[in-house]
py3Dmol code that shows the C-alpha trace and the ligand (Angstrom):
import py3Dmol

protein = """\
ATOM      1  CA  MET A   1      20.075  -3.173  32.382  1.00  0.00           C
ATOM      2  CA  SER A   2      18.321  -0.501  34.447  1.00  0.00           C
ATOM      3  CA  ALA A   3      16.404   1.769  32.063  1.00  0.00           C
ATOM      4  CA  ARG A   4      16.037  -0.532  29.079  1.00  0.00           C
ATOM      5  CA  ILE A   5      13.297  -2.894  30.151  1.00  0.00           C
ATOM      6  CA  PRO A   6      10.886  -0.236  31.382  1.00  0.00           C
ATOM      7  CA  THR A   7      11.440   1.715  28.147  1.00  0.00           C
ATOM      8  CA  ALA A   8      10.716  -1.360  26.043  1.00  0.00           C
ATOM      9  CA  CYS A   9       7.552  -2.045  28.030  1.00  0.00           C
ATOM     10  CA  PHE A  10       6.407   1.504  27.612  1.00  0.00           C
ATOM     11  CA  LEU A  11       6.972   1.428  23.835  1.00  0.00           C
ATOM     12  CA  LEU A  12       5.126  -1.859  23.570  1.00  0.00           C
ATOM     13  CA  LEU A  13       2.260  -0.378  25.529  1.00  0.00           C
ATOM     14  CA  ILE A  14       1.788   2.613  23.222  1.00  0.00           C
ATOM     15  CA  ALA A  15       2.311   0.466  20.122  1.00  0.00           C
ATOM     16  CA  THR A  16      -0.467  -1.913  21.156  1.00  0.00           C
ATOM     17  CA  SER A  17      -2.836   0.686  22.565  1.00  0.00           C
ATOM     18  CA  GLY A  18      -3.721   1.918  19.079  1.00  0.00           C
ATOM     19  CA  SER A  19      -2.982   5.528  19.868  1.00  0.00           C
ATOM     20  CA  PHE A  20       0.513   5.198  18.469  1.00  0.00           C
ATOM     21  CA  ALA A  21       0.217   7.118  15.211  1.00  0.00           C
ATOM     22  CA  GLU A  22       2.219   5.226  12.651  1.00  0.00           C
ATOM     23  CA  SER A  23       3.679   2.063  11.325  1.00  0.00           C
ATOM     24  CA  THR A  24       5.310   1.518   7.952  1.00  0.00           C
ATOM     25  CA  THR A  25       5.074  -1.005   5.154  1.00  0.00           C
ATOM     26  CA  SER A  26       8.595  -2.237   5.945  1.00  0.00           C
ATOM     27  CA  GLN A  27       6.972  -4.371   8.661  1.00  0.00           C
ATOM     28  CA  GLY A  28       5.092  -6.439   6.045  1.00  0.00           C
ATOM     29  CA  VAL A  29       1.471  -5.272   6.220  1.00  0.00           C
ATOM     30  CA  PHE A  30      -0.069  -7.397   3.440  1.00  0.00           C
ATOM     31  CA  THR A  31       0.448 -10.962   2.214  1.00  0.00           C
ATOM     32  CA  GLU A  32       2.043 -12.351  -0.941  1.00  0.00           C
ATOM     33  CA  GLU A  33      -1.290 -14.035  -1.677  1.00  0.00           C
ATOM     34  CA  GLN A  34      -3.140 -10.718  -1.475  1.00  0.00           C
ATOM     35  CA  ALA A  35      -0.668  -9.044  -3.844  1.00  0.00           C
ATOM     36  CA  LYS A  36      -1.194 -11.938  -6.290  1.00  0.00           C
ATOM     37  CA  ARG A  37      -4.945 -11.394  -6.221  1.00  0.00           C
ATOM     38  CA  GLY A  38      -4.242  -7.717  -6.755  1.00  0.00           C
ATOM     39  CA  ALA A  39      -2.065  -8.561  -9.757  1.00  0.00           C
ATOM     40  CA  ALA A  40      -4.953 -10.379 -11.416  1.00  0.00           C
ATOM     41  CA  ALA A  41      -7.369  -7.506 -10.760  1.00  0.00           C
ATOM     42  CA  TYR A  42      -4.756  -5.014 -11.963  1.00  0.00           C
ATOM     43  CA  GLY A  43      -4.300  -7.016 -15.166  1.00  0.00           C
ATOM     44  CA  ALA A  44      -8.025  -6.952 -15.822  1.00  0.00           C
ATOM     45  CA  ASN A  45      -8.746  -3.328 -14.884  1.00  0.00           C
ATOM     46  CA  CYS A  46      -5.616  -1.182 -14.974  1.00  0.00           C
ATOM     47  CA  ALA A  47      -2.886  -2.695 -17.152  1.00  0.00           C
ATOM     48  CA  GLY A  48      -4.567  -1.525 -20.367  1.00  0.00           C
ATOM     49  CA  CYS A  49      -3.522   2.037 -19.504  1.00  0.00           C
ATOM     50  CA  HIS A  50      -0.802   1.762 -16.848  1.00  0.00           C
ATOM     51  CA  GLY A  51       1.023  -1.159 -18.506  1.00  0.00           C
ATOM     52  CA  ALA A  52       1.472  -4.776 -17.389  1.00  0.00           C
ATOM     53  CA  ASP A  53       4.898  -3.816 -16.008  1.00  0.00           C
ATOM     54  CA  LEU A  54       3.533  -0.575 -14.479  1.00  0.00           C
ATOM     55  CA  HIS A  55       5.205   1.468 -17.206  1.00  0.00           C
ATOM     56  CA  SER A  56       2.592   3.235 -19.254  1.00  0.00           C
ATOM     57  CA  THR A  57       3.085   3.751 -22.976  1.00  0.00           C
ATOM     58  CA  ASP A  58       0.784   6.781 -23.035  1.00  0.00           C
ATOM     59  CA  ARG A  59       2.263  10.130 -22.012  1.00  0.00           C
ATOM     60  CA  GLU A  60      -1.016  11.110 -20.341  1.00  0.00           C
ATOM     61  CA  VAL A  61      -0.949   8.083 -18.050  1.00  0.00           C
ATOM     62  CA  PRO A  62       1.509   8.008 -15.140  1.00  0.00           C
ATOM     63  CA  ASP A  63       3.838   5.068 -14.458  1.00  0.00           C
ATOM     64  CA  LEU A  64       3.215   3.355 -11.142  1.00  0.00           C
ATOM     65  CA  THR A  65       6.853   2.393 -10.636  1.00  0.00           C
ATOM     66  CA  GLY A  66      10.313   4.002 -10.762  1.00  0.00           C
ATOM     67  CA  ARG A  67      10.520   7.752 -10.169  1.00  0.00           C
ATOM     68  CA  PRO A  68       6.732   8.302  -9.955  1.00  0.00           C
ATOM     69  CA  PHE A  69       6.577   5.623  -7.265  1.00  0.00           C
ATOM     70  CA  LYS A  70       9.377   7.238  -5.256  1.00  0.00           C
ATOM     71  CA  ASP A  71       7.891  10.705  -5.620  1.00  0.00           C
ATOM     72  CA  GLY A  72       4.213   9.906  -5.396  1.00  0.00           C
ATOM     73  CA  TRP A  73       3.962   6.846  -3.148  1.00  0.00           C
ATOM     74  CA  VAL A  74       6.887   6.692  -0.724  1.00  0.00           C
ATOM     75  CA  SER A  75       6.091   8.559   2.539  1.00  0.00           C
ATOM     76  CA  LYS A  76       2.387   8.726   1.734  1.00  0.00           C
ATOM     77  CA  THR A  77      -0.082   6.700   3.762  1.00  0.00           C
ATOM     78  CA  ILE A  78      -1.668   3.620   2.232  1.00  0.00           C
ATOM     79  CA  PHE A  79      -4.985   5.388   2.647  1.00  0.00           C
ATOM     80  CA  GLU A  80      -3.929   8.206   0.287  1.00  0.00           C
ATOM     81  CA  LYS A  81      -2.994   5.755  -2.467  1.00  0.00           C
ATOM     82  CA  PHE A  82      -6.084   3.639  -1.826  1.00  0.00           C
ATOM     83  CA  GLU A  83      -8.144   6.809  -2.365  1.00  0.00           C
ATOM     84  CA  ALA A  84      -6.259   7.568  -5.585  1.00  0.00           C
ATOM     85  CA  ALA A  85      -6.855   4.009  -6.820  1.00  0.00           C
ATOM     86  CA  ARG A  86     -10.575   4.266  -6.050  1.00  0.00           C
ATOM     87  CA  GLU A  87     -10.762   7.223  -8.478  1.00  0.00           C
ATOM     88  CA  MET A  88      -9.765   4.794 -11.225  1.00  0.00           C
ATOM     89  CA  PRO A  89     -10.408   3.908 -13.975  1.00  0.00           C
ATOM     90  CA  PRO A  90     -11.308   7.418 -15.199  1.00  0.00           C
ATOM     91  CA  ARG A  91     -15.091   7.750 -15.402  1.00  0.00           C
ATOM     92  CA  GLU A  92     -15.506   4.371 -13.720  1.00  0.00           C
ATOM     93  CA  GLU A  93     -14.568   5.493 -10.211  1.00  0.00           C
ATOM     94  CA  ARG A  94     -15.333   3.007  -7.476  1.00  0.00           C
ATOM     95  CA  SER A  95     -16.460   0.382  -9.961  1.00  0.00           C
ATOM     96  CA  LEU A  96     -14.630  -2.288  -7.939  1.00  0.00           C
ATOM     97  CA  THR A  97     -15.035  -3.247  -4.293  1.00  0.00           C
ATOM     98  CA  ASP A  98     -12.868  -1.548  -1.674  1.00  0.00           C
ATOM     99  CA  GLN A  99     -11.134  -4.836  -0.954  1.00  0.00           C
ATOM    100  CA  ILE A 100     -10.203  -5.306  -4.621  1.00  0.00           C
ATOM    101  CA  TYR A 101      -8.850  -1.749  -4.850  1.00  0.00           C
ATOM    102  CA  LEU A 102      -6.789  -2.440  -1.767  1.00  0.00           C
ATOM    103  CA  ASP A 103      -5.523  -5.737  -3.200  1.00  0.00           C
ATOM    104  CA  ILE A 104      -4.422  -3.810  -6.308  1.00  0.00           C
ATOM    105  CA  VAL A 105      -2.598  -1.283  -4.116  1.00  0.00           C
ATOM    106  CA  THR A 106      -0.757  -4.152  -2.383  1.00  0.00           C
ATOM    107  CA  PHE A 107       0.228  -5.507  -5.808  1.00  0.00           C
ATOM    108  CA  ILE A 108       1.634  -2.098  -6.806  1.00  0.00           C
ATOM    109  CA  LEU A 109       3.567  -1.975  -3.522  1.00  0.00           C
ATOM    110  CA  ARG A 110       4.851  -5.546  -3.947  1.00  0.00           C
ATOM    111  CA  PHE A 111       5.899  -4.832  -7.547  1.00  0.00           C
ATOM    112  CA  ASN A 112       7.947  -1.943  -6.189  1.00  0.00           C
ATOM    113  CA  LYS A 113       9.724  -4.293  -3.742  1.00  0.00           C
ATOM    114  CA  VAL A 114       7.751  -3.486  -0.614  1.00  0.00           C
ATOM    115  CA  PRO A 115       7.962  -6.632   1.542  1.00  0.00           C
ATOM    116  CA  ALA A 116       4.978  -8.905   2.129  1.00  0.00           C
ATOM    117  CA  GLY A 117       4.165 -10.239   5.595  1.00  0.00           C
ATOM    118  CA  ALA A 118       1.896 -12.657   7.434  1.00  0.00           C
ATOM    119  CA  THR A 119      -1.405 -10.767   7.666  1.00  0.00           C
ATOM    120  CA  GLU A 120      -3.775  -9.561   4.986  1.00  0.00           C
ATOM    121  CA  LEU A 121      -4.474  -5.861   4.824  1.00  0.00           C
ATOM    122  CA  LYS A 122      -8.138  -4.987   5.333  1.00  0.00           C
ATOM    123  CA  SER A 123      -9.866  -1.930   3.944  1.00  0.00           C
ATOM    124  CA  ASP A 124     -10.238  -0.323   7.348  1.00  0.00           C
ATOM    125  CA  GLU A 125      -9.856   3.424   6.912  1.00  0.00           C
ATOM    126  CA  GLN A 126      -8.474   4.085  10.399  1.00  0.00           C
ATOM    127  CA  LEU A 127      -5.837   1.422   9.935  1.00  0.00           C
ATOM    128  CA  LEU A 128      -4.884   2.501   6.413  1.00  0.00           C
ATOM    129  CA  ARG A 129      -4.417   6.079   7.587  1.00  0.00           C
ATOM    130  CA  GLN A 130      -1.807   4.904  10.088  1.00  0.00           C
ATOM    131  CA  ILE A 131       0.456   3.019   7.713  1.00  0.00           C
ATOM    132  CA  LYS A 132       3.082   4.970   5.834  1.00  0.00           C
ATOM    133  CA  ILE A 133       4.716   3.621   2.705  1.00  0.00           C
ATOM    134  CA  GLY A 134       8.379   3.088   3.530  1.00  0.00           C
ATOM    135  CA  ASP A 135      11.102   3.437   0.914  1.00  0.00           C
ATOM    136  CA  PRO A 136      11.854  -0.098  -0.294  1.00  0.00           C
ATOM    137  CA  GLY A 137      15.244   1.156  -1.524  1.00  0.00           C
TER     138      GLY A 137
END
"""
ligand_1 = """\
43
LIG
C -8.428 4.498 -19.336
C -7.057 4.518 -18.829
C -6.830 4.196 -17.357
C -7.214 3.059 -16.677
C -7.972 1.847 -17.192
C -6.695 3.218 -15.328
N -6.046 4.414 -15.199
Fe -5.107 5.117 -13.538
N -4.718 6.869 -14.456
C -5.041 7.164 -15.775
C -4.718 8.579 -16.036
C -4.938 9.307 -17.363
C -4.190 9.093 -14.842
C -3.679 10.536 -14.594
C -4.811 11.494 -14.434
C -5.598 11.278 -13.185
O -5.007 11.154 -12.100
O -6.834 11.217 -13.293
C -4.199 7.997 -13.880
C -3.748 8.109 -12.571
C -3.696 7.066 -11.655
C -3.156 7.157 -10.336
C -2.567 8.404 -9.706
C -1.090 8.440 -9.909
C -0.331 7.899 -8.726
O 0.753 7.331 -8.889
O -0.833 8.061 -7.588
C -3.281 5.926 -9.755
C -2.862 5.489 -8.360
C -3.903 5.074 -10.727
N -4.139 5.796 -11.872
C -4.214 3.748 -10.502
C -5.035 3.005 -11.347
C -5.592 1.720 -11.002
C -5.343 1.010 -9.683
C -6.344 1.310 -12.067
C -7.185 0.076 -12.163
C -8.235 -0.069 -11.167
C -6.251 2.345 -13.086
N -5.461 3.354 -12.609
C -6.866 2.289 -14.325
C -5.570 6.298 -16.700
C -6.102 5.038 -16.418
"""
view = py3Dmol.view(width=600, height=400)
view.addModel(protein, "pdb")
view.setStyle({"model": 0}, {"cartoon": {"style": "trace"}})
view.addModel(ligand_1, "xyz")
view.setStyle({"model": 1}, {"stick": {}})
view.zoomTo()
view.show()
């Protein structure tokens, strides 16, 4: 009994104060709805090269699932992958809105079995820098 409650209160305090550095996607940081919107935008803007099932058929174009997801996405922050997505498509960098790029990132995460949650993810740089992509297994 003794030490547990104060410890819990202290953890809650740092978690809510905003100075606590990190959370992970295993907590459900985007919604199913958002990932669905992302799927539509991905289909229109990305699938032509990266494949509808995130497996590309072109050797020059990386897959966005399987090994490349584990190696290139897991443990990175959402911000890093959001930045990578904004560089796309080649020669048409930033042709979409930040929110649409972020929706596409949530679709890629969802496709790779990252859980959805109750709140939409907003394209707030500070926030995105604090969320690490957890290994969905
Ligand atoms: C014209 C073909 C083409 C289109 C369309 C395209 N990509 Fe790419 N993408 C590439 C190529 C080629 C690379 C590897 C070279 C590079 O990084 O520039 C790449 C690399 C990436 C990477 C970096 C690899 C990784 O796993 O981090 C991401 C993320 C990505 N693309 C996401 C997207 C998204 C999101 C869209 C749609 C908005 C998109 N791409 C549209 C060709 C394309």
